[in-house]
Each structure stands twice: as C-alpha cells, then as structure tokens.
N, C-alpha and C positions, 0 to 999 in steps of 0.2 A: 603628293596627293592631298595632304592636309591643306597646303597653300592653295591648291586649285579649288577645294571645297569652300574655303573662306572667300576667295575671289568671286566664286560663283554666287555665294550668299550676298556679298556686297552688290554685285551686279543686279541680283533680283530685287534687293531692297531699293536700289536707285530707280527701279522701273515700276514700282508698285502701282502708279497711276495708269499703267498701260496693261495690267493683267486682268482687269475686271471682266472683259468680255468673254474670253475663253475660260478664265478662272484658274489658271495655273501658269507656272513658268514665267519666262521673260518674253513678252510679246512686242514686236517691233512692226510698225506699219511699213508695208512695201507698196506704196501707192504710186511712186514716181517712175516715169520713163518706161512705160509699157509700150509695146508695139501692137497695132490693131489693123485688121483688114476685114471688110465686109464681103467675104467670100468663103467658100468651103472647099477644102482640099485636105485629105487625110494626111498628106505629107507635111502639113503645117505643124504637126506634133514632133517632128524629127528634131533632135538636138542641134544639128548643124544646118538646118534650113536657113537660107539667106532671107531675113526679114528686113534688110536695111531700107527697102523702098516702102515699107509699111508706114502708116501714120504713127507718130509718136504722141502718146496721150498719157494723162494721169488718171488714176482711179480716185474716186468713183467716176464712172463713165456711162453715159446712156446714149447709144448711137441713134435710137429712133427719133428723139427730140431734135436731132440735127438733120433729120431726113427731109425729104421734099413733101410738103403737104399736097395731097392729091384727092380730088373729090370722088375718085373711083375706089379709094381705099375704104376700109371699114370705118363707119362712124364710131363704133365702139372704141377704136384706138385713137380717136381725134383726127382721123384721116392721115395718120402717120404710119410709116412702114415698119415691118419687123425684119425677118431675114435670118441668116446664119452668119455669125462672125467668129473670128479667132483672135485671141490675145496671146502674146508671148512676152516673157521677161527673162533677162539673164541675171542670175544672182550668184555672187561669190559667197559660199558658206565656209567659214573658217574651220580649221581642224579643231575639234572639241575634245574634251576629256573623254575617256573611255566610257561608253555606255550612254552618253547624253543623247536625248531624243530631240528630233526636229519635226515640227508640224507646220502645215499651211492652214490658215483659218480664214474662211470667207464669210462675211456677214450677210451677203446675198448676191446671187447671180441669176439674172432673169433671161432665160430659164432653160431647163433641160440641158444642164451643163455637164461636161466631162473634163476632169482635171488630169494633166499629164505632167510628169517631171522626168526630164532626160529620156523622153520617149516612152516611159512607162505609164500606163493608165492607172490612176489611183482610184477611180470610181466615178459614178454619175450621180447627180442630184437633180431630179426633174423639177421639184418645186422651187420656184424662183424667189420665194419669200422666206425660206428657212435658212438659218445660219448653219454652217457645217465645217468640220475640220478633217484633214487627212494626216496620218502619220507618214512622213516621207523619209524617215531615217534610213531605211534600207536601200534607198535609191539615190542618196546624195553622194556627189563627188566632192569630198572635203578638200578645202584649199584650192578648189578650182571653180570655174563657172558652171552653174547649173541652169538648165533651161526649163522654165515653167510655161506650159501651154494650156490654154483653156478654150474649149469649143463651146459656143453658146448657140443653141438651136431655138430661135424664136420665129421659125417659119410659119407656125400657126399663130399669126400675129393677133388674131381676134379671140384669144383664149380667155379673156376676161371682158366684162361688160364696160370697163373703164380703161383708161390709159395705164399701162404697166411699166413702159420703158423696156429697153433691151440692153443686156450686157452686164458687166461687173459694176453694178451701180451702187455698191456699198464698199466699205473698206476691206482691204486684204492685209493679213498679218502673218509674219514669220515668227514662230514660237520655239524657243529653246527651253528644254526642261530636263531636270535630273530623271533618271529612270524611275525613281520613286517620287510621285507627285500627286496632287489632287486630280480627280477625274475632271473631264470637261464639264463645266457648270456643276462641279461636285460639291460646292458649298451651298447649303440650303438653310436660310435663316428666316424663321417666321415668328412674329410676336404674339403674345397673349397678355391680356390684362387681368389682374386679380386685385380688386379694390384699388389701392393707390400704388400697387407694385406692377412693374413690367417684367415679364419673363420672355427672354429671347431663346427660342428653341433652335439649336444648331445641329445640323447633320452634315458630316464631312465624309465624302467618298474618296478613297485613296487607292491608287494603283501602283503595283510593283511590277515594273517591266524588266527587272533584272532576273538573273538565274539563281539568286540567292534568297534564302529565307532571311527575314530581318525583323527587328523590333523598332518601332518609331514612337515618337511623342507628338501629339497634336495639341497645340496651344491656341486657344481662342480668347481674344481680348477685345472688350468693347470700349470704344473711345468716343467721347462726346465732341461737339462742335468746337470746343475750346482746346482739344487735344488732350483732355484729362482722361485717364483710365477709369472706367466705371466698374470693372470686374474682369476676372481672368480665370479660365479653367485649363486644366492639362489632363489629357487622357493618353494612355499607352495602349497600343494595339500591336498584334502580331500580323506580319504579312508573309504569306508563303510566296515562293518564287513564281513569277508570272501569274499573279492573281490580284484580286482587289478585296477591299474590306471597308467597313463603315463604322463610324463612331458617332454617338450622340451625346449632347450635353446641354445644360441650361445656364444662362446668365441672368441673374435676377437683380434688378435695381429698384430702389424706392423712388417714387415720385418722378418718373422719367418725363422728359420734355416730349409731349406727344406730337406726332405728325398730323397736321390738319390743313385744311384749305387756306386758312389765313396765316398759319405759322407752320410751314412744312419743315419741322425740326428733323434733322438727320443725324445718325450716328455712323461710325465706321466699325465694322467687325474685321479685325486683323487675325487671319488664320495662318499659323506657322507649323511647318513639319520639321522636326529635328530627328536626325539619325546619328546615334552616338555623340550627341551634343552639337552636331554640325547642322547648319541650316541647309535644307535641300529644296524647300519650296515655301512660298509665301504669297498670299493674295489679300486684297482689301475688298470687302463687300459693303456697299452702301446699304444701310438698314435703319431701323428705328422702331417706334411703338405707335400703334394705332389699333382701333377696334371697329370692326364692321358688324352691324346687326341688320338682319332682314326679317320682316314680319309681314304676314299676309294681310293684316288689318292696319298696320301703322306705316308700312313701307320700309324705309332705310334710315339707319342712324350711323353716323360717324362719331366714334368716341362717346356713345350714349346720347348724342344730340340728334333728334329726328330732323330730317331735312329733305328738301326736294333736289333731285339731281337735275341740273340745268346743263344738258349735254348736247354735243354736236357730233355728227359723223365726219370723219376725215379720211380722204384718200391720201396717197403718199407722194404725189408729184407737186412741183412748184412752178407750173407754167413753163416759161422758157428753159428752166433748168431740167425739166423732165423729172425723172425719178432720182437723179444724182443731186441730192439736196444737202448742202452743208449745214452743220449744226447751228451756226449763227442764224441761218434763215428760219429754221424751225423755232428757235428761241423767240425771234421777233414775232412770228405768227402766233405762237401760243400766248405770248404776253398781250397781244392785241385781243385775242379771244377772251382772255381772263379780264381784261379791261371792260369788256361788254357784259360781264357777269357770268360767262361760261365757267362751270366748275368740273366738267367731265368731258372726255372724248371717247368715242367709239372708233376703233381702228378698222374701219370698214374697207374691205372685208378680208383683211389679211394681216399677218404680223408685219410690223413696220421696223424701221431702222432702230438699232439700240439707242442712238442719240435721243430719239423721241421720248423713250421711257425715262431716261436719266433726267431730261428736262421736266417732265411731269412730276417726278419725285421732288425736284428742286423747286419748282414753281408752285406746287400745291394744286395739282389737277388729278382727278380720279380718271382711271383708264378701264374701259371695258374692252378687253383684249380679244380680238376676233381672229379666227383661223381660216374659215372656209366660206366661199359663196356657192360652191358646187360640191356635191358628193359623187355618187356613182353615175350620174347622168348630167349632160351639159344643159345649159339654157339657150334659148334662141338668141342669136346676135345677127345684126345686119353686117354682112361681109363686104358688100359693094355699095358704099354710100349709105344713105338713110332712107328706110322705107322703100328700098329698091330691090326688085327680084324676090328671091326666096330666102328667108332667114337661114343661116347656117348653124352648125353645132360644134364649132371649135371650142376647146375647153381643156380642163385638166382631169376630166373624168377617167381617162384611160390609165392614170397613175394611182387612182384612189384605192383600188383593192390592195396594191402592194405597199403603198406608202402612207396611207391615211393615219394609222396609229403611230408609226415611226415619226412622221412629221409633227404630229400633235404632241407627242412626248418631248421632242426636242424644243418645240415652241414653248412649252410649259417650263421645262428645265432652264431655258435661257432667261425667261422673264419673271420667274417666280419670286425672286428677291426684291422686286420693285414694289415699294410701299404703295405706289399709286395704283397698281392693278387691283381692282376690287371684284372682278368676275372674269371668267373665261367663257367665250362664246365659241361653240362648235359649228355654227353655221348661220347663214343669212338667206332667208327666202328659198331654202331648198325645198320647201313645201308649197312653192307657188303653184296655184291650180293649173293643171294640164301643162305645166312647164317645169318638170316633165310628168309629175305624178297626178293620178286622178282617183276619184272616189265617187260613189253614188250620190253623196250629199251635194255634189256640184249640180245635179239636176234641179236643185232648189225645191221650192214648194214648202208648205207647212211652216214649221217653226225652225227651219234650218239655220236661220240667222246669217246666211251667207251674204256678204256685202261687197265682194270684189269680182272682177271680171272672171267669167267661167269658161271662156273659149269654147262655147258650144255644149256645155254640160259634161256629164260623165262620159269618159271614153274608155271602153272596155279594153282596148288594145294598148293603152298607156300603162306605164309601170304603176303597180298597186301602191297607193299611199300608205298602206298598212306596213310597208317595208321600213318606213321612217322610224318607227319606234325601236326596232331591232338595231338599226345603224346607230341611232342616238345613244343607245345603251353602250355599244362598243366604244364610242368616242368618249363618253362620260367616264368610262372605266379607264381609258388611256390618260385622261387628264388627272384623275384622282390617284393614279399610280405615283405621280410625283408631286401632287399638291392637294391636300385635303382642307386647306385653310380658307379656301374661297369657293363660292358657288359656281356651278356651271349653268350656262344659259344658251339661248339661241334667239334670233329674230324671226318670228313666225310671220309668214305672209298670208297664208290662208288659214286663219285661226279656226274658223268654223269647220274646215276640212280636217285640220290636224287634231281638233278636239275629238274626232272619231277614232283616232289612233292612240298608241302609247307614247307618241313623241313628247307632248307636253309633260307627261308624268315622269319621263326620264330626266327632266331638268330640275335643278334646284330653284331657279327663278326663271320667269317666262317673259320674253320680250314680244310685244305686239307691234307689228309694223302697220301704221296707218289704220288701225282698227279701234279707234277710241270708242266707237259705238258698243263695243263688247266689254268695256271695262267693268261696268256695274253688273251686267247680267252674268258674266263669267265669274265675277267675284262671289255672287250668290250661289252659282252652280258648283264652283270649285273653291270652297272657302279656305282651303289650305294653300292655294296657289299665290305666290308672290308675283304681282304683275307690274310691268312698267312699259313705257313707250320706247321701243328700241329703234324706231325710225318714224319721224313725224313731220308734218307740215309746219309752216311758219305762222299760220293764222292764230289769232287770239283764242279761238274756240278750242283748238288742240291743246293749248297751254292751260285753259280753264278746266279741261278734262283731267289735268293733273292737280291743279290747285283746289278743285272742288271735290276731289276724291281722295280722302286721306290714305287709302290703301295703295294708290298709285304713286310710286316713289319718285318718278321723274320721266324725262323724255330726252330723245336724242334727235335733234333737227337734221333733216336732210337739206342742206349740208352746212358745215361750218365755214368752209373755204371753197370757192370755185375750183374746179379741177378739170384736167384734160380728159378727153374721151367721154363716152356715153353722150356723144354730141347729137344735136339735132341736124336738120337739113343744112347743107353747105350754104353759106359760110358759117361754121360754128366749130370752135376749137374744143369746146367741152360743155360741161354742165354748169349752169349759171345761177343756181339757187342759193349760193353761199352768203353768209353774213359779211364775208370779206372777199375781195376779188383776188385775181391771180397775182396781183402786185402787192398784196398785203394791205390795201386801202379799205377802210370800212365802207360798206355800201349802206344805202338808206335803211334796208331791212335790218342791218346790223345795229343801227341806232334804235330802231323800233324794239329790237330784242333787248338792248341795253335798258330801255325804259321799263321793260318787264322784269329783268333779271338783276340789274345792278342795285346795290344798296347805297351807292353815292348819288347825290343829286345830279341830274343831267337834264339837258333839253336839246332838241334838234329841230331844224326847220327844213322842209322841202316844199317844192312847188310844182304845179302843173296847170295848164289852161283848162278852164271849164267849158265843156260842150254839153249839149243836151243829153247825149248818150252816157256821159259819165258824171252827171250832176250829183248823183248820190254816192258816187264812189269815193271811198276814203282809202287811199293807197298806202301801203307800207314800203313802196318803192319810189318815193318822191325824191328826186335829186335836188341838192341845194343850189338851184339856178335862179338868178334874178335878172333875166335878160329877155324881155318880151316887147310887144308893140305897146305904145303908149295907150293907157286906159283899157287895155285888154283885161277881161276878168280872169283873175288867177286864183286858184285855190291854194292857200298856204296851210300845210298840215304841220302839226307839232307833235313830236313824240317826246314824252317826258315822264318822270316819276315823281314830280313834285305836285303840290295840291292844286295849283292853278297857274295861269300864264296870261300875259297880254302881248300884243304885237306892236312894234314901233317901226316906223319908216322915217329915216332922217331925223330921228330924235323925237318924233311926234307919234302919239298913240293912234294907230289906224285899225287896230283890232282890239275890241273890248276885252276886258278880263273874263276868262272862262275857266271853270273848274274842270278837273281831270274827269274824263268820261270813262267809267268803268265798263261800259258796254262795248265800246270800240277801241279803247286804249289810245285814242287820237283826239286832240283838240284841233279845230280848223276854223279858218276865216276865208271868206271870198272877198277879195279887194281888187280895185283897178290898179294896173301896173303903173308905177312911176319909178324912174331910175333912182338909184342911191343905195343906202345901207338899210337893209331889212333885218330886224332883230327880234327874236322871241325871248321874253324875260320870264323865267320861272320863279314863282313866289311861294312862300310858306303860307299857312293859314293866317299868320300874323302880318302878312304882306312884306316880310323880309325877302330881299332878293337872294336866291339860292343858286341860280344858274342863268347863263345867257348864251345865245348862239346867234352868230352873225353871218349873213351872206350879202354880197355887194355886187352891183352891176360893174363889170369890168369894161375898160376901154380896149383899144387895139393892143394885141400882144406886143410887148416892147423888149423884154429881156428874159433870160433864164435865171432861176435861183436854184441853188443846190445845197443840201446839207447831208452830212454823214449821220446816219441814225446812231443815237447815243453819243454823238459828238466825239467819236474816237479820233485821236490824233496819232496814236501809235498802235500798231497791231503786230501780232506775231508773224514772222517771216515764214512760218511753217504752215502755209496754206490757210491762214485765217481769212475769212471773207467779211467784207463790210458791205452794208446796204446804203446806197446813195439815192436820196429822193430828190428828184428834179421837178420844178414847177415852171410853167409859163405865166408871167405876170405882166400887167400893164405898167405904165410909167409911174404909177403910185404904189406898186407892189401888190395890187389886187389880183388874185388868181383868175386867169382867163380860162374858166372852166368849161368852155365849149370848144377850145382850140385843140387841134390834132396835128400840129406841126411835126415835121421829122426832126429828130434829135440825133446828133452824131457824137460819139464818145471817142476821145483819143487819150492814150495813157503813155506817160514817160516815166520810166523807173521800174523796179522789180515787182510788178503787178500785172494782172491780166483781166480782161473783161470776160466774165462767165456768160453774161447775157443781159439784155434789157427787156423789161416787162412792164407794159402799160395796163394790163388787165382788160384789154378789149377782146371779148370773146369772138368777135366777127373779123378780126384782123388776121387774114390768112397769108400774110406776106412772109418773106424770108427772115427767120429769127437767128440765123447763124452769123450775121455780120455785126458791125458796130453802129448801124443806123436803124432807128425804129421810130414809128409814129407815136406821139403822145396820145393819151386818151383822157378826156375831160380835164385837160390842162396839166396832166401829171405823167410821170414815168419813173420807173425804179431801175437802177443799175446795180448789178452784183459784181464786185471787184474783189479779186483774190490775190493774196501775196504769192509769189512764185519761188520763194526759197532763199533769196538773198536779202541782205540788209541794205537799206538806202532810203532816199526820199522819193516819193511818188507824186507826180503832178497829173491830175486828170482834168481834161477840158471837155466841156459839153457845149456844143454850138448848134445853131439852126439858122438857115438863111434869113437875113434881114432882122435878126434878133441879136441883142447884146449877149455874148457868150459868158459862161461862168467857169471858174477854176476852183478846184478844191485840192488840198495838199494833206498828205499824211506820211508817216514814216513806218517802215517795216524793220523789225529787228528781233 
C-alpha cells in the first residue's frame, strides 16, 4: 500500500501541468477517436451498440460549422444548422488502488447535454458554456472497456443571437483522484496589496470521499517565474468520513513583481495535501499580484495607475473552425488585438474556453467576464433567414429558474483565479426595451432621456421591468458567494428605463451600451455610480466620450473580431464590424483604432474614389488598394498617431505635409491616380521620420507565397496547430489585393487541414473541403498535427499560378 501511494504521488507530480482546469487529481485529455452521428436514438447510449459505421472524430468538435449553409435557416446562427447529435467513446480504465475516484470533466458541450457511462445516465447540463464534471467511479468496469455516450440537443438552433456551434466543442478530461482530494476548482487565491507588500489569500476546499475520519496537512508554496520559492505555509485540518472542510492561509512577500498590461508577471501556487506524510493530491494554480481600483469620479486604476480601458467585445468562434478553436489560434488573435492597442476584452456574452483566460493572464489583457445574454425571458430572433416572417423566441430562458445561480457559481469558481479577470458581468441587454421588459418611461416625453428604440412605447402586457432589480440581486449574491474581490456589473441597453428600477443599484459598476449621451447627466444624477461603456460604436465621438470624461473608465467596441451569426441578409456569414476579420487580418478600422489606442508610432493608408455624394466622407474603412483608372480622383486617407504626415508616389511628394486632425482623427489628400508605389510618411514635430506605410499597384497574379506564423519549423505532435498565411502576388512579389483565386491545400505527412479561412463575409461556399477562394489576395490555413512524429509537406496551388510549398516537423 505504501508503494502504491508513492507511485500515485509520483504520477500526480508528473502531471501537474494538466491538473489546473478541474483543480485536483491527475487529469488526462481524452479527445482522440470519438464516434459521432447527427441523429437521435435512445439506444445510442447502450454499451454494446454498434457504432462502427459512425464518423470518427477528435474533440473539440463542432458539427454545425461543417453543415450546409442554407438561406432558409436562422440568420442568428449564420445560416448554419443545429440538430441532435450523439458521441461515443470506448475507454479502458485500469484497475486502481482501493478507493480511488474517477471523474469525467467537460470544458463545454453545446448544449442541453446528457452524459452516460456504460448505459448509466450521469446527469444533464443544459447550459452549453459551463464546464462540469461527473463522478463515474461507481459505474466503471475496471480493467475493461467502458463506453462513454453523450447526447447533445441543439435542436433549438437559434437559441442565441450569434453563432454558438454544436457538440463537444471543448476539451474532455478523464481524472483519477485519491478519495481525499481538493474539491473541483477548490483552490481560491486572491491577492491584496499593502504598501510594498503582496498578500496572497488562499482558501482550499478539501473533500474526503472515504469511510474513515482522517487528519491531513495542506501545504501552500508560492513560486516565482524563476522557480524560486517565495514562501510556504502548512495547515492541518480534520476531515470526517464522507465530508468536506476548508482551510485559509496567507502568503506574504515583499516587493512582488506585479501583474500589469505591459509586464504580466505570474507566480505559481503549489498546493499539496499530505496524509500521514504521503502525497495524496497536488495542483498548481497560476496567480500573482495586482490591484484594481474603481472610483465614480476617476474611473479605473490598475496598480494605482489611473487608465482608460481600451476594450473589445469578443464572441467565441473563429470562422471556418466554428466554436472548436485551438489555443494557438486564440493566441494569434489576441496578440493581434494587443498590437492594435487593445488592453481588455469582454467575453460577450458567455463564459469562454479556459484557454482564452490563460492567454489573457500570460499576455496582459484585462477580462470583463460575462455570463448571460438572457435571463427569464428570450429575445427576438429571426428563425427563417433575415427579416423574414415573424421573429421567434428560441433561447435558454426555460432553464434560467433552475440553473441560473448554479451556472453562475460554477462560472465564478472556474475563473476566479485568473489575474486578468477584473469584473463579473451577470447580463447583457436583458433590459432591452420591450424585448422583453417594458415600463411607462418608454412612452417618452418630458425629461425621460430615453434615446433608443421603444417598439411602440409602454406595453402593459409585457413583463414588468421592475423585476430586473430583484433578479439582479439574486445573481450578484451568487457571484459574491465565491468571489468578493471583484465588482459585479452588467451591460445596460435601456439605461433610461433601467434607471427607474433597482437594477443599476444592485451592481458595483455599471455598463452603458451605446448610451454615451447619458454619461454626464447620469454622473450628476447618480454621483456614486461607476460608469463605463460596455458596448460601443467605432466612431471617434464614442471614444472622445471616454477621453473627455474622467469618470468614464473605458469602452468595449462592438466588436474586436468578426464573428459568425447575427448575420444580415443572405449572403452573410456573420457580423462584420470587427477590427480584425475572420482570418485574423487587420481591417482598416483596426488601423484606425490603433491610431487612437497604440502608444507606438504607426501610420496606415487607405483609398477610395471620390464622387459627389461622398466628397465630405472620411471613412475608417478604407482598404489599402492602389488600382484605379488613370487620373481618376482618389481620396487617400491616413490613420496615424504621429504629429504630421505627407504622401509620396513613386518617391515624389504628391500630398503636402499635414498635421494630425484632432476633430476627425484622419489626414487626407485627394489626388489623381497614377500606378506605382504610394507611401504615407509619418513625421515628428522635428520632421524625423517615425513611420511609413506602403501600398503598390500590382500586376497580374503570378504566384502564391506562404509563411508559417511565427516561423515555426517544429511543432508538437500532440494536436498542436499552426497558422499558414498565403498571399497571391505578382511577378515582383507585390500583393494582388483584389484577387480572389481559388486555393487548394494538399498535405503529406502526419498533419491535417482543419480549414481555410479568407475572411470574406459574403462567401457562402462549402468550407468543409480543401479548396477555398482567397479574399483581397489572402487566405489562412489551419493545419494540425495528428499524433505521429515525422516531416510534413504542405502544398498550396491555384490554376495558372506558381504553387508554393512549406515544410515543418512534428515530434
């Protein structure tokens, strides 16, 4: 028995990097070789059902994104289908020592799932965004094959206003644990700052699932980035049989390295449980030190430095990948946003994959973590195309009464250790006027200040908006049950209506969606209210409402990255207002935002023809195109954050030096088109060149060029994903940025193509094969290792163009 304990301890230690998500035991991913079918039959749960003819897939998996786009489906879903699907997997679970526990942990299943093992139902979880676990110990056939079956019911496909995906779209883990172990998400570490000292408050929940009383020791050790121990505590507690207990401790260090946006310094908290001197459980929690301050007059401070939050809203899909997004893809996307000056994201409007929060911790991005878009009533959604027929009311409202607090508590417990999370949001636009709540103030008149669509004024038959306050108080209480270290917020859609209720007063900080006109008047009327823009337009005026009001601490643009769903009229895959497109390329408005938000010198040039109707228009959506008719009058717009700029064509100045325009944020010149190289040159006040941006007239497309992002030559064979960016160029290597040739990808070696994404919102073609049209001369390929070591050769080709080959190794 002693030997078994020691071996188990060694096994746990060797797997510490895998325990963080569930927070205890030894966790192993079980993502490979699942069976899937898009049908429904209750016999599919049976252990001996023959699934040999089902599709073999790997998790994460999203079946909707592989479905057939159809103009008759809901525009909310991006014209993609839902349905009911089943997953099955055979697992051989070895005979373990007496009493050892076995769990299945799902990071997310969308949605209305039910889990079975060996024909036994473990339970249901209707919310598709919440992570959950099941104790399967009592149902396991040790030393034999065990059948896991998962039913996923997304038949109400338009249950969100955006694309959700369908299926087991996040990781699945098999967890082995001693009967005495930390509770799920049982370690809670939250920092406090006192002068130059950092105090890490640590709470540890422990469960004893044995039939014996026992005494245990809980050791917490803080380790810095260099692996050096910075402090250790030990606490002994008693555990009765089949019970739980909690211990609290403090770890204090002088002059800690603070987590900040520029230097996201992280520590590791190693938590160990010993019983009679033997290791029985251990986990690592990523943590650190930072300080948040919110003030109704001064806004927000990080580590006592007052700052403006430059945020974006993000949905959880990645175009062709749907909702099954590898961590490497999110890393690339977040790095791009940070390059543009973004310092915060809002998880609109649901909890996202654990990988996203880990990356925000590591990269230095604040997170406004949001849970709900609907409460007890659904919102209108187009169920058959866009603006066709009568809006429907599919949604998650039917599970709210039974699951709202439970889901919210699990949401907080899972994510509360992330340093990047600075606020919890309990809802978005649940107060939208007459969708569903109503109030007499919607009749307008007088000084109501109502500034949004009222859908016909007050509707007596609609749910009473006064209900919002009571619900908000319930949800705030659920959040604070497990975390008091951060404020609770929500994004208000109908601020004037909600101000008549107790809803804003239940919140610690209050988000205003598109209601900049209320910033000053509400500050005067509610002087203790902390206000910020929780959802905002891209125009300069909306940003000035932040910079010109000290009490407004920031804004969150709608949106940071284009996303599937919430589509317009066919053809339209999704919402197209992002700073970055579906393929991760920066759009013109992304460069405009960079000119407002980045501290590094930058300049960008875009163009469009001048016609009478748009002679005064200064667009933030001007593409970097220099291909027009000779002598055609072209407006050249420049987005920059330097003092002044001039314009050069083929080395000669064609646009005189102009200073930055604070009123528009745009410098512009109207010039006749001549082919060649157009360059904007950004200058300091002393005429030193600080930045330069070039666009060039391309000739006929000649060849393909490709590069692996970050120039990776070797990747992990264990499902690591690389991003390959392909461009169409002319014979001189100039980007053919108006070309949309079809590109074909062929792979030799231990890797597979996950998809090709060009970022074209109107391309409604088949995304399941290896051929896709480029957009603006570019396309992105996602390629994933398949588990074996070896050399991989990838060839990209297009008719009449010179192909290109890339090579890398998996090991």
